[in-house]
MDAnalysis code that builds the backbone (N, CA, C; Angstrom):
import MDAnalysis as mda
import numpy as np

u = mda.Universe.empty(468, n_residues=156, atom_resindex=np.repeat(np.arange(156), 3), trajectory=True)
u.add_TopologyAttr("name", ["N", "CA", "C"] * 156)
u.add_TopologyAttr("resid", np.arange(1, 157))
u.add_TopologyAttr("resname", ["MET", "ARG", "LEU", "SER", "GLU", "PHE", "VAL", "ILE", "SER", "LYS", "ALA", "ILE", "LEU", "PRO", "ASP", "LEU", "SER", "VAL", "ASN", "THR", "LYS", "GLU", "ALA", "ALA", "ILE", "ARG", "GLN", "MET", "VAL", "GLU", "SER", "LEU", "GLY", "ALA", "SER", "GLY", "SER", "ILE", "LYS", "LYS", "ASP", "ASP", "GLN", "ASP", "SER", "ILE", "ILE", "ALA", "ALA", "ILE", "LEU", "LYS", "ARG", "GLU", "GLU", "LEU", "GLY", "SER", "THR", "GLY", "ILE", "GLY", "LYS", "GLY", "VAL", "ALA", "VAL", "PRO", "HIS", "THR", "LYS", "HIS", "PRO", "SER", "VAL", "ASP", "ARG", "LEU", "ILE", "ALA", "THR", "ILE", "ALA", "LEU", "SER", "LYS", "ASP", "GLY", "VAL", "ASP", "PHE", "ALA", "SER", "LEU", "ASP", "GLY", "GLU", "ASP", "VAL", "PHE", "ILE", "LEU", "PHE", "LEU", "LEU", "VAL", "SER", "PRO", "PRO", "ASP", "ARG", "PRO", "GLY", "ASP", "HIS", "LEU", "ARG", "ALA", "LEU", "GLU", "ASN", "ILE", "SER", "ARG", "HIS", "LEU", "ARG", "ASP", "ASP", "THR", "PHE", "CYS", "SER", "PHE", "LEU", "ARG", "GLN", "ALA", "ALA", "SER", "SER", "GLN", "ALA", "VAL", "MET", "ASP", "LEU", "LEU", "GLU", "GLU", "ALA", "ASP", "ASN", "ASN", "GLN", "LEU"])
u.atoms.positions = np.array([
    [-16.937, -61.913, 9.676],
    [-15.466, -62.026, 10.120],
    [-14.264, -63.466, 9.909],
    [-13.240, -63.105, 9.371],
    [-12.581, -64.554, 9.009],
    [-11.140, -64.679, 9.610],
    [-11.228, -66.314, 9.953],
    [-10.206, -66.465, 11.048],
    [-8.663, -65.682, 10.640],
    [-8.810, -66.027, 9.261],
    [-7.437, -66.025, 8.676],
    [-6.909, -64.388, 8.653],
    [-8.248, -63.535, 8.614],
    [-7.723, -62.070, 9.250],
    [-7.140, -61.529, 10.523],
    [-7.287, -62.251, 11.117],
    [-6.745, -62.160, 12.474],
    [-5.867, -62.977, 13.625],
    [-6.038, -64.160, 12.447],
    [-4.808, -65.485, 13.201],
    [-3.926, -64.591, 12.515],
    [-2.746, -64.448, 13.444],
    [-1.479, -63.838, 12.957],
    [-0.506, -65.344, 12.734],
    [-0.205, -65.688, 11.463],
    [0.542, -66.691, 10.717],
    [2.087, -66.820, 11.477],
    [2.755, -65.604, 11.903],
    [4.213, -66.031, 12.261],
    [3.919, -66.399, 13.855],
    [2.498, -66.051, 14.466],
    [3.134, -66.563, 15.626],
    [2.342, -67.719, 16.261],
    [1.933, -68.677, 14.913],
    [1.315, -70.205, 14.964],
    [2.451, -71.098, 15.604],
    [1.967, -71.723, 16.561],
    [3.024, -72.731, 17.280],
    [2.652, -74.413, 16.926],
    [3.028, -74.667, 15.878],
    [2.257, -75.799, 15.448],
    [2.739, -77.274, 16.173],
    [3.970, -76.908, 17.374],
    [4.319, -77.995, 18.341],
    [4.758, -77.363, 19.453],
    [3.617, -77.318, 20.297],
    [3.669, -76.819, 21.843],
    [3.936, -77.928, 22.491],
    [5.207, -77.480, 23.153],
    [5.644, -78.787, 24.404],
    [5.604, -78.003, 25.631],
    [4.434, -77.971, 25.891],
    [4.748, -77.564, 27.630],
    [3.491, -78.233, 28.208],
    [3.344, -78.423, 29.596],
    [2.155, -79.190, 30.055],
    [1.417, -78.541, 31.022],
    [1.191, -77.257, 31.195],
    [0.633, -76.203, 31.977],
    [0.122, -75.456, 31.135],
    [-1.101, -74.700, 31.910],
    [-1.840, -73.523, 31.565],
    [-0.960, -72.542, 31.392],
    [-0.739, -72.257, 32.303],
    [0.206, -70.920, 32.122],
    [1.431, -70.484, 31.307],
    [2.412, -71.986, 31.119],
    [3.234, -71.954, 30.424],
    [2.922, -72.088, 29.113],
    [1.623, -73.021, 28.480],
    [0.836, -72.582, 27.161],
    [0.796, -71.270, 26.973],
    [-0.021, -70.393, 28.072],
    [-0.576, -69.103, 27.797],
    [0.988, -67.959, 27.495],
    [1.931, -68.096, 28.147],
    [3.047, -67.241, 28.068],
    [3.816, -67.780, 26.795],
    [4.041, -68.825, 26.276],
    [4.587, -69.672, 25.024],
    [3.647, -68.597, 23.864],
    [2.517, -68.443, 24.115],
    [1.572, -67.832, 22.791],
    [1.656, -66.402, 23.183],
    [1.763, -66.007, 24.018],
    [1.878, -64.574, 24.223],
    [3.229, -64.175, 23.580],
    [4.060, -64.828, 23.785],
    [5.394, -64.563, 23.402],
    [5.677, -64.886, 21.895],
    [4.839, -66.104, 21.359],
    [5.083, -66.116, 20.035],
    [4.248, -64.597, 19.379],
    [2.913, -64.110, 19.723],
    [2.537, -62.819, 19.665],
    [3.429, -61.839, 19.218],
    [4.621, -61.950, 20.392],
    [5.714, -61.077, 20.486],
    [6.735, -61.068, 19.743],
    [6.994, -61.869, 19.773],
    [8.010, -62.359, 18.376],
    [7.977, -61.980, 16.713],
    [6.415, -61.983, 17.218],
    [6.092, -61.364, 15.353],
    [6.287, -60.230, 15.317],
    [5.839, -59.818, 16.391],
    [6.008, -57.954, 16.223],
    [4.393, -57.626, 16.632],
    [3.493, -58.320, 16.664],
    [2.127, -58.067, 16.910],
    [1.993, -57.517, 18.531],
    [2.556, -57.667, 19.201],
    [2.690, -56.939, 20.523],
    [4.069, -56.683, 20.947],
    [4.130, -55.858, 21.802],
    [5.251, -55.365, 22.349],
    [5.592, -55.745, 23.332],
    [7.541, -56.473, 23.760],
    [7.711, -56.966, 24.519],
    [7.440, -56.495, 26.038],
    [7.126, -55.417, 25.957],
    [6.489, -54.151, 27.218],
    [5.568, -54.705, 27.806],
    [4.769, -55.091, 26.824],
    [3.330, -55.725, 27.194],
    [3.056, -56.778, 27.369],
    [3.866, -57.683, 27.243],
    [3.256, -59.266, 27.464],
    [3.185, -59.548, 29.196],
    [3.791, -59.264, 30.072],
    [3.435, -59.484, 31.378],
    [2.080, -59.131, 31.322],
    [1.975, -58.220, 30.907],
    [0.308, -57.400, 31.515],
    [-0.758, -58.379, 30.918],
    [-0.632, -58.559, 29.645],
    [-1.177, -59.671, 28.716],
    [-1.258, -60.558, 29.660],
    [-0.265, -61.829, 29.524],
    [-0.677, -62.889, 30.478],
    [-1.058, -62.737, 31.849],
    [-0.954, -61.936, 32.447],
    [-1.841, -61.598, 33.884],
    [-2.985, -61.266, 33.414],
    [-3.255, -60.828, 32.598],
    [-4.983, -60.809, 32.057],
    [-5.853, -61.678, 31.551],
    [-4.811, -62.693, 31.031],
    [-5.513, -63.720, 30.414],
    [-5.713, -64.845, 31.435],
    [-4.753, -64.955, 32.650],
    [-4.509, -65.469, 33.652],
    [-5.827, -65.304, 34.536],
    [-5.949, -63.875, 34.490],
    [-6.948, -63.175, 35.503],
    [-8.275, -63.893, 34.767],
    [-8.851, -63.974, 33.649],
    [-9.947, -64.299, 32.787],
    [-9.841, -65.939, 33.244],
    [-9.059, -66.268, 33.206],
    [-9.074, -67.568, 33.903],
    [-9.379, -68.321, 34.798],
    [-9.050, -67.250, 35.847],
    [-9.567, -67.532, 37.499],
    [-11.355, -67.428, 37.334],
    [-11.792, -66.456, 36.515],
    [-13.401, -66.607, 36.415],
    [-13.384, -68.147, 36.044],
    [-13.086, -69.290, 35.140],
    [-13.572, -70.258, 34.717],
    [-12.302, -70.679, 33.747],
    [-12.418, -71.516, 33.407],
    [-11.503, -71.998, 32.700],
    [-11.990, -71.772, 31.295],
    [-11.507, -71.533, 30.063],
    [-11.538, -71.040, 28.850],
    [-11.154, -72.738, 27.907],
    [-10.787, -73.504, 28.740],
    [-11.015, -75.185, 28.157],
    [-12.600, -75.691, 27.720],
    [-12.919, -75.530, 26.858],
    [-14.009, -75.591, 26.678],
    [-14.660, -76.937, 26.430],
    [-13.636, -78.061, 26.687],
    [-13.770, -79.200, 26.278],
    [-13.672, -79.980, 25.076],
    [-13.746, -81.535, 24.698],
    [-13.426, -81.815, 23.882],
    [-11.657, -81.850, 23.125],
    [-10.482, -81.388, 23.564],
    [-9.171, -81.033, 23.655],
    [-9.059, -79.416, 23.239],
    [-10.037, -78.197, 23.467],
    [-10.106, -77.184, 22.865],
    [-10.223, -76.293, 23.806],
    [-8.901, -75.150, 23.920],
    [-9.011, -74.152, 24.743],
    [-9.016, -72.710, 24.225],
    [-10.094, -71.702, 24.142],
    [-9.663, -70.423, 23.778],
    [-9.291, -69.014, 25.033],
    [-8.309, -69.427, 25.358],
    [-7.890, -68.551, 26.192],
    [-7.842, -66.862, 25.746],
    [-8.646, -65.845, 26.205],
    [-8.729, -64.603, 26.043],
    [-8.755, -63.439, 26.485],
    [-8.620, -62.088, 26.066],
    [-8.286, -60.820, 27.064],
    [-8.706, -60.069, 26.412],
    [-9.027, -58.767, 26.816],
    [-9.066, -57.337, 25.837],
    [-7.851, -56.925, 26.750],
    [-7.276, -55.803, 25.916],
    [-6.201, -55.151, 26.351],
    [-5.815, -54.205, 25.926],
    [-5.733, -52.537, 26.158],
    [-5.180, -51.878, 25.433],
    [-3.885, -51.308, 24.998],
    [-3.344, -52.646, 24.957],
    [-2.068, -52.424, 24.209],
    [-2.231, -52.826, 22.541],
    [-3.136, -53.107, 22.138],
    [-3.510, -54.160, 20.833],
    [-4.532, -52.869, 20.310],
    [-4.289, -52.311, 18.879],
    [-5.101, -51.752, 18.349],
    [-6.242, -52.497, 17.410],
    [-5.947, -53.810, 17.334],
    [-7.009, -54.703, 16.481],
    [-6.817, -55.618, 17.029],
    [-7.896, -56.300, 17.138],
    [-7.831, -58.095, 17.122],
    [-6.826, -59.042, 16.683],
    [-6.104, -59.736, 17.234],
    [-5.006, -60.286, 17.164],
    [-4.611, -62.212, 17.700],
    [-4.888, -62.887, 17.415],
    [-4.632, -64.246, 17.582],
    [-3.636, -65.337, 17.059],
    [-3.096, -65.923, 18.076],
    [-2.783, -67.321, 17.655],
    [-2.929, -68.566, 17.897],
    [-2.342, -69.861, 17.300],
    [-3.143, -70.741, 17.447],
    [-1.831, -71.780, 17.695],
    [-1.953, -72.615, 18.831],
    [-0.790, -73.646, 19.304],
    [-1.681, -75.152, 19.180],
    [-0.605, -76.132, 18.798],
    [-1.140, -77.067, 18.851],
    [-0.396, -78.517, 19.570],
    [-0.745, -78.976, 20.404],
    [0.014, -79.976, 21.520],
    [-0.756, -81.143, 20.943],
    [0.681, -82.101, 20.642],
    [1.159, -83.201, 20.564],
    [0.592, -84.242, 21.711],
    [1.086, -83.733, 23.116],
    [0.949, -84.636, 24.371],
    [-0.581, -83.741, 24.992],
    [-0.857, -82.924, 24.473],
    [-2.125, -82.166, 25.831],
    [-1.412, -81.554, 26.673],
    [-2.482, -80.629, 27.057],
    [-2.004, -79.582, 28.221],
    [-3.216, -79.446, 29.313],
    [-2.447, -79.704, 30.491],
    [-3.744, -79.354, 31.143],
    [-4.104, -78.326, 31.744],
    [-5.640, -78.022, 31.097],
    [-6.012, -76.740, 30.995],
    [-7.025, -76.578, 32.062],
    [-7.427, -77.498, 33.020],
    [-8.689, -77.682, 33.682],
    [-10.316, -77.347, 32.859],
    [-10.112, -78.216, 32.387],
    [-10.887, -77.805, 30.978],
    [-12.394, -78.221, 31.839],
    [-13.343, -77.851, 31.502],
    [-14.429, -78.530, 31.478],
    [-14.923, -79.897, 31.759],
    [-14.514, -80.690, 30.751],
    [-14.376, -82.031, 30.647],
    [-13.519, -82.815, 31.345],
    [-12.628, -81.910, 31.794],
    [-11.320, -82.415, 32.512],
    [-10.142, -83.177, 32.122],
    [-10.697, -83.190, 30.494],
    [-9.569, -83.781, 29.392],
    [-8.396, -82.759, 28.983],
    [-7.723, -83.103, 28.897],
    [-6.257, -81.973, 28.297],
    [-6.661, -81.563, 27.307],
    [-5.909, -80.490, 26.851],
    [-6.303, -79.666, 25.379],
    [-5.187, -79.690, 24.384],
    [-5.306, -79.706, 23.035],
    [-4.782, -80.082, 21.986],
    [-4.622, -79.027, 21.477],
    [-5.568, -78.134, 21.211],
    [-5.813, -77.431, 20.377],
    [-6.363, -75.917, 21.172],
    [-5.418, -74.924, 21.334],
    [-5.628, -73.875, 22.154],
    [-5.244, -72.431, 20.895],
    [-6.479, -71.652, 20.859],
    [-6.866, -70.693, 20.295],
    [-6.904, -69.444, 21.311],
    [-5.704, -68.645, 21.236],
    [-5.139, -67.016, 22.032],
    [-5.582, -65.965, 21.371],
    [-6.652, -65.175, 21.833],
    [-7.366, -63.889, 21.504],
    [-7.243, -62.367, 22.464],
    [-6.258, -61.609, 21.574],
    [-6.181, -60.550, 22.328],
    [-6.913, -59.521, 21.853],
    [-7.733, -58.180, 22.185],
    [-8.625, -57.593, 21.656],
    [-8.484, -56.120, 22.043],
    [-8.523, -55.294, 21.467],
    [-8.616, -54.144, 22.159],
    [-9.826, -53.898, 22.876],
    [-9.950, -53.043, 24.250],
    [-11.326, -52.739, 24.788],
    [-12.309, -52.283, 24.627],
    [-11.897, -51.576, 23.610],
    [-12.839, -50.407, 22.778],
    [-13.710, -51.607, 21.538],
    [-13.496, -52.748, 21.564],
    [-14.379, -53.170, 20.454],
    [-14.789, -54.553, 20.630],
    [-15.434, -54.161, 21.760],
    [-16.178, -55.444, 22.353],
    [-16.878, -56.692, 21.318],
    [-17.449, -55.988, 20.412],
    [-18.497, -56.389, 19.295],
    [-17.438, -57.734, 18.032],
    [-16.192, -56.716, 18.278],
    [-15.256, -57.894, 17.681],
    [-14.806, -59.173, 18.235],
    [-14.637, -58.482, 19.443],
    [-14.080, -59.646, 20.570],
    [-14.874, -60.866, 20.235],
    [-16.255, -60.620, 20.867],
    [-17.378, -61.479, 20.680],
    [-17.430, -62.155, 19.411],
    [-17.710, -61.653, 18.117],
    [-17.962, -62.052, 16.806],
    [-16.111, -63.075, 16.755],
    [-15.438, -62.499, 17.157],
    [-14.005, -63.680, 17.155],
    [-14.497, -65.012, 17.816],
    [-14.739, -64.885, 18.976],
    [-15.145, -65.893, 19.653],
    [-16.318, -66.960, 19.153],
    [-17.014, -66.162, 18.601],
    [-18.027, -66.869, 17.737],
    [-17.508, -67.796, 17.079],
    [-16.858, -66.797, 16.012],
    [-16.018, -67.801, 14.846],
    [-15.779, -68.819, 15.319],
    [-14.473, -68.723, 16.333],
    [-13.747, -69.600, 16.572],
    [-14.621, -71.365, 17.198],
    [-15.397, -70.374, 17.947],
    [-15.917, -71.405, 18.585],
    [-16.735, -72.566, 17.725],
    [-17.354, -71.779, 16.888],
    [-18.219, -72.454, 15.752],
    [-17.395, -73.535, 14.992],
    [-16.286, -72.743, 14.582],
    [-15.268, -74.173, 13.871],
    [-14.604, -75.098, 14.712],
    [-14.461, -75.047, 15.978],
    [-14.024, -75.738, 17.005],
    [-15.163, -76.727, 17.466],
    [-15.954, -76.347, 17.207],
    [-17.052, -77.458, 17.201],
    [-17.195, -78.540, 16.271],
    [-16.696, -78.127, 14.768],
    [-16.489, -79.042, 13.823],
    [-15.777, -80.199, 13.711],
    [-16.270, -81.497, 14.130],
    [-14.916, -82.269, 14.367],
    [-13.862, -82.766, 13.492],
    [-14.487, -82.532, 12.235],
    [-13.193, -82.368, 10.723],
    [-12.484, -81.310, 10.695],
    [-12.814, -80.330, 11.565],
    [-11.733, -79.354, 11.594],
    [-10.493, -79.367, 12.337],
    [-11.370, -79.704, 13.181],
    [-9.954, -79.947, 14.633],
    [-9.514, -81.157, 14.316],
    [-10.064, -82.335, 13.651],
    [-9.099, -83.370, 13.345],
    [-8.049, -82.886, 12.214],
    [-8.393, -82.424, 11.331],
    [-7.107, -81.571, 10.038],
    [-6.406, -80.790, 11.201],
    [-6.856, -80.034, 11.912],
    [-6.020, -78.906, 12.829],
    [-5.371, -79.625, 13.460],
    [-5.209, -81.049, 14.056],
    [-4.577, -81.491, 15.140],
    [-3.473, -82.161, 14.347],
    [-3.662, -82.334, 12.843],
    [-2.999, -82.715, 12.223],
    [-1.497, -82.021, 11.327],
    [-2.132, -80.542, 11.664],
    [-1.374, -79.836, 11.057],
    [0.357, -79.467, 11.177],
    [1.069, -79.913, 10.368],
    [2.487, -79.951, 11.019],
    [3.151, -78.705, 11.074],
    [2.569, -77.529, 10.590],
    [3.457, -76.294, 10.217],
    [2.795, -75.178, 10.538],
    [3.251, -73.634, 10.486],
    [2.296, -73.031, 10.623],
    [1.282, -72.493, 8.981],
    [2.104, -73.115, 8.215],
    [1.499, -72.768, 6.914],
    [0.324, -73.694, 6.735],
    [0.542, -75.069, 6.958],
    [-0.588, -76.291, 7.066],
    [-1.765, -75.549, 7.697],
    [-1.648, -74.901, 9.406],
    [-2.657, -73.962, 9.795],
    [-3.575, -72.791, 9.290],
    [-2.625, -72.118, 8.778],
    [-2.920, -70.839, 7.774],
    [-4.101, -71.565, 6.735],
    [-3.091, -72.388, 5.505],
    [-4.293, -73.312, 4.925],
    [-5.669, -73.665, 5.154],
    [-5.563, -74.381, 6.386],
    [-6.792, -74.715, 7.224],
    [-7.961, -73.582, 7.246],
    [-7.293, -72.511, 7.490],
    [-8.156, -71.754, 8.706],
    [-8.439, -71.320, 7.074],
    [-8.039, -70.712, 5.804],
    [-8.432, -70.283, 5.003],
    [-9.793, -71.148, 4.481],
    [-9.689, -72.681, 4.226],
    [-10.536, -73.352, 3.801],
    [-11.386, -73.469, 4.591],
    [-11.543, -73.160, 6.054],
    [-12.713, -73.191, 6.863],
    [-13.561, -71.541, 6.370],
    [-12.616, -70.851, 6.245],
    [-13.488, -69.493, 5.932],
    [-14.076, -69.514, 4.730],
    [-13.498, -70.290, 3.522],
    [-14.360, -70.003, 2.433],
    [-15.145, -71.618, 2.397],
    [-15.445, -72.210, 3.873],
    [-16.690, -73.160, 4.004],
    [-16.289, -74.576, 3.024],
    [-15.019, -74.716, 3.119],
    [-14.668, -75.604, 2.021],
    [-14.683, -76.841, 2.902],
    [-14.928, -76.932, 4.011],
    [-14.587, -77.892, 5.020],
    [-15.571, -78.722, 5.489],
])
Protein backbone atom coordinates (compact mmCIF):
# COMPACT_ATOMS: atom_id res chain seq x y z
CA MET A 1 0.00 0.00 0.00
CA ARG A 2 1.52 3.25 -1.21
CA LEU A 3 1.12 6.58 0.61
CA SER A 4 0.58 8.33 -2.71
CA GLU A 5 -2.44 6.11 -3.40
CA PHE A 6 -4.54 7.34 -0.49
CA VAL A 7 -3.19 10.79 0.41
CA ILE A 8 -5.38 13.37 -1.36
CA SER A 9 -2.95 15.89 -2.87
CA LYS A 10 -5.56 18.68 -3.11
CA ALA A 11 -6.25 18.34 0.64
CA ILE A 12 -2.63 18.72 1.84
CA LEU A 13 -2.08 21.71 4.13
CA PRO A 14 1.62 22.65 3.88
CA ASP A 15 1.24 25.62 6.26
CA LEU A 16 -1.22 24.77 9.03
CA SER A 17 -1.53 27.76 11.35
CA VAL A 18 -3.62 26.60 14.31
CA ASN A 19 -2.43 25.64 17.77
CA THR A 20 -5.06 23.23 19.13
CA LYS A 21 -5.77 19.60 18.39
CA GLU A 22 -9.44 20.23 17.59
CA ALA A 23 -8.68 23.15 15.26
CA ALA A 24 -6.05 21.08 13.42
CA ILE A 25 -8.42 18.14 12.97
CA ARG A 26 -11.21 20.46 11.83
CA GLN A 27 -9.01 22.17 9.22
CA MET A 28 -7.75 18.83 7.91
CA VAL A 29 -11.26 17.38 7.58
CA GLU A 30 -12.46 20.59 5.93
CA SER A 31 -9.57 20.34 3.45
CA LEU A 32 -10.73 16.82 2.56
CA GLY A 33 -14.20 18.29 2.04
CA ALA A 34 -12.88 21.13 -0.13
CA SER A 35 -11.03 18.58 -2.27
CA GLY A 36 -14.30 16.73 -2.92
CA SER A 37 -13.18 13.64 -1.01
CA ILE A 38 -15.91 13.88 1.61
CA LYS A 39 -19.32 15.57 1.59
CA LYS A 40 -19.76 18.79 3.52
CA ASP A 41 -22.70 17.22 5.41
CA ASP A 42 -20.39 14.49 6.75
CA GLN A 43 -17.58 16.75 8.01
CA ASP A 44 -18.93 17.36 11.52
CA SER A 45 -19.58 13.67 12.19
CA ILE A 46 -16.09 12.74 10.93
CA ILE A 47 -14.54 15.42 13.17
CA ALA A 48 -16.60 14.11 16.11
CA ALA A 49 -15.50 10.53 15.40
CA ILE A 50 -11.82 11.53 15.29
CA LEU A 51 -12.13 13.53 18.52
CA LYS A 52 -13.89 10.58 20.17
CA ARG A 53 -10.95 8.39 19.11
CA GLU A 54 -8.58 10.98 20.64
CA GLU A 55 -10.39 10.58 23.99
CA LEU A 56 -9.15 6.96 24.09
CA GLY A 57 -5.58 8.21 23.90
CA SER A 58 -3.74 10.81 21.90
CA THR A 59 -2.64 9.87 18.41
CA GLY A 60 0.26 12.26 18.96
CA ILE A 61 2.82 9.45 18.83
CA GLY A 62 5.86 11.54 19.71
CA LYS A 63 8.81 13.09 17.88
CA GLY A 64 6.57 15.87 16.53
CA VAL A 65 4.13 13.51 14.77
CA ALA A 66 0.38 12.80 15.08
CA VAL A 67 -1.82 10.38 13.15
CA PRO A 68 -5.46 11.19 13.95
CA HIS A 69 -7.74 8.60 12.35
CA THR A 70 -11.20 7.06 12.28
CA LYS A 71 -13.42 4.68 10.39
CA HIS A 72 -16.52 6.36 8.97
CA PRO A 73 -19.39 5.09 6.80
CA SER A 74 -19.39 8.21 4.61
CA VAL A 75 -16.22 7.14 2.77
CA ASP A 76 -16.04 4.23 0.35
CA ARG A 77 -12.25 4.11 0.23
CA LEU A 78 -9.28 4.97 2.36
CA ILE A 79 -8.42 8.69 2.24
CA ALA A 80 -5.84 10.79 4.04
CA THR A 81 -4.37 14.23 4.17
CA ILE A 82 -1.23 15.72 5.64
CA ALA A 83 -0.79 19.01 7.46
CA LEU A 84 2.52 20.63 8.36
CA SER A 85 2.80 23.16 11.16
CA LYS A 86 5.80 25.46 11.42
CA ASP A 87 4.95 26.56 14.98
CA GLY A 88 3.66 23.25 16.32
CA VAL A 89 0.29 22.09 17.63
CA ASP A 90 -0.45 21.04 21.20
CA PHE A 91 -1.76 17.53 20.55
CA ALA A 92 -1.37 16.09 24.08
CA SER A 93 1.34 13.88 22.57
CA LEU A 94 2.73 10.89 24.39
CA ASP A 95 6.08 12.67 24.80
CA GLY A 96 4.48 16.00 25.78
CA GLU A 97 5.99 17.77 22.76
CA ASP A 98 4.17 19.79 20.09
CA VAL A 99 3.29 18.19 16.77
CA PHE A 100 4.59 19.47 13.42
CA ILE A 101 3.55 16.64 11.07
CA LEU A 102 -0.06 15.43 11.03
CA PHE A 103 -1.41 12.56 8.94
CA LEU A 104 -5.23 12.34 9.11
CA LEU A 105 -6.75 9.07 7.94
CA VAL A 106 -10.40 8.17 7.29
CA SER A 107 -11.42 4.71 6.11
CA PRO A 108 -14.63 2.76 5.54
CA PRO A 109 -15.71 0.64 8.55
CA ASP A 110 -15.93 -2.50 6.41
CA ARG A 111 -12.23 -2.33 5.43
CA PRO A 112 -10.35 -2.72 8.75
CA GLY A 113 -7.41 -4.43 7.04
CA ASP A 114 -6.83 -1.42 4.79
CA HIS A 115 -7.05 0.89 7.81
CA LEU A 116 -4.41 -1.08 9.71
CA ARG A 117 -2.11 -1.40 6.69
CA ALA A 118 -2.33 2.34 6.07
CA LEU A 119 -1.53 3.11 9.74
CA GLU A 120 1.42 0.69 9.61
CA ASN A 121 2.72 2.28 6.41
CA ILE A 122 2.38 5.81 7.77
CA SER A 123 4.02 4.82 11.07
CA ARG A 124 6.92 3.09 9.33
CA HIS A 125 7.71 6.18 7.29
CA LEU A 126 7.26 8.53 10.24
CA ARG A 127 9.85 6.57 12.24
CA ASP A 128 12.39 7.57 9.57
CA ASP A 129 14.05 10.78 10.80
CA THR A 130 15.21 11.67 7.27
CA PHE A 131 11.68 11.37 5.87
CA CYS A 132 10.30 13.54 8.70
CA SER A 133 13.02 16.12 8.24
CA PHE A 134 12.30 16.44 4.51
CA LEU A 135 8.55 16.47 5.15
CA ARG A 136 8.84 19.32 7.66
CA GLN A 137 10.76 21.33 5.05
CA ALA A 138 8.19 20.78 2.28
CA ALA A 139 6.74 24.15 1.29
CA SER A 140 3.94 23.03 -1.04
CA SER A 141 1.42 20.25 -1.58
CA GLN A 142 3.40 19.13 -4.62
CA ALA A 143 6.61 18.93 -2.60
CA VAL A 144 4.80 16.72 -0.07
CA MET A 145 3.44 14.46 -2.84
CA ASP A 146 6.89 14.21 -4.44
CA LEU A 147 8.31 13.15 -1.08
CA LEU A 148 5.56 10.55 -0.61
CA GLU A 149 6.29 9.10 -4.05
CA GLU A 150 10.01 8.92 -3.25
CA ALA A 151 9.19 7.16 0.02
CA ASP A 152 6.85 4.77 -1.80
CA ASN A 153 9.69 3.94 -4.18
CA ASN A 154 12.15 3.56 -1.26
CA GLN A 155 14.38 6.29 -2.59
CA LEU A 156 14.75 8.04 0.77
